[in-house]
C-alpha positions, 0 to 999 in steps of 0.5 A: 640312788643319787651317790656323792661325787669325790673330785681329784683336781690340781696337777693330776690329781689332788697333791701333798703338802710336801711338794708344789704342784709344779714341782710334782709336774716336773719331777713326774714328767721325766719319763721312765723307759722300760725296754725289756726284750722278753717283752713285745712292747717298749714301756714309757711312764711318768714318775708317780704322782702323790695323792692327798688324804682324805677329803673330808668326814663321812668320806674317808677317801684318797688317792695314792700314787698315780702314773700314766704309761704308754706301751709301744709295740716292738713290730707295728707302733702300735700305742696302749696309753693307760692310767693306773693309781690307788684308791685308798678309803676306810669303810665296812666293806669293798666300793669296788671302782669297776667303770669309768667314762671321760667327758664325753661318757665314752666308757674306758675300760677299767681292770681291778689288778689288786685289792687289800685291807688293813688296819681293821676295826672290830668295834666298828666293824671298818677297814682301809681298802686299797684298790688298785686300778688299770684304766685304758685311755685312747691314745687319741684322746690324750692327743687331743686333750685340751688345757686341762687335761683328761678328765675321768671319772671312776664309778663304785659298785657301792660308794662315791664316785671319783673324778681324776684329771690328767695334767696337759703336762705329762701327756705332753711329755708321755707323747713326745717320747711315744713319737720319738720310738715311732719315728726310730722305728719308721727309720729302721727299715731304711737304714737297714736298706741303705746298708744293704745297698752300700754293701753291694 
């Protein structure tokens, strides 16, 4: 069965009218840091990109806030990069977005973090559905992304697929923080050795 594909482009996806695409990029490119000593990693994330409204009659789908993030292992410097966003739509059943690929048709692991419904209509049998998704993206894929960014297609078990593209600007901003973290990690042992040598 051929299913419709809903496409989200522009900055990171569809943008709201309240801010221009460039303004949203500038705001989201201010990378946030989370350095909790109780976690085995440091986390860096872009600001939230606001999504758009439903894309026309019969489709009834939109993207709420989206966020690109990376976690750097404190000991090894290993990096895990991922995208989190919420899909909003109206319908009788949950669509269950559960599979994603890049433009080379390579699988990207998808984790459904949450799902909830609201505003159910007894007459039509429909509800507003919200699915929060976590999509793992290889760091190498982000580093080799072209000017178009990193396009992803997400497939639903029942319903239209979605295409999104993480903007190049956000990728560059996030990886700059990741690289700075790695440099600090690699320099730490050398600094410690120098201090110990000076104390002898």
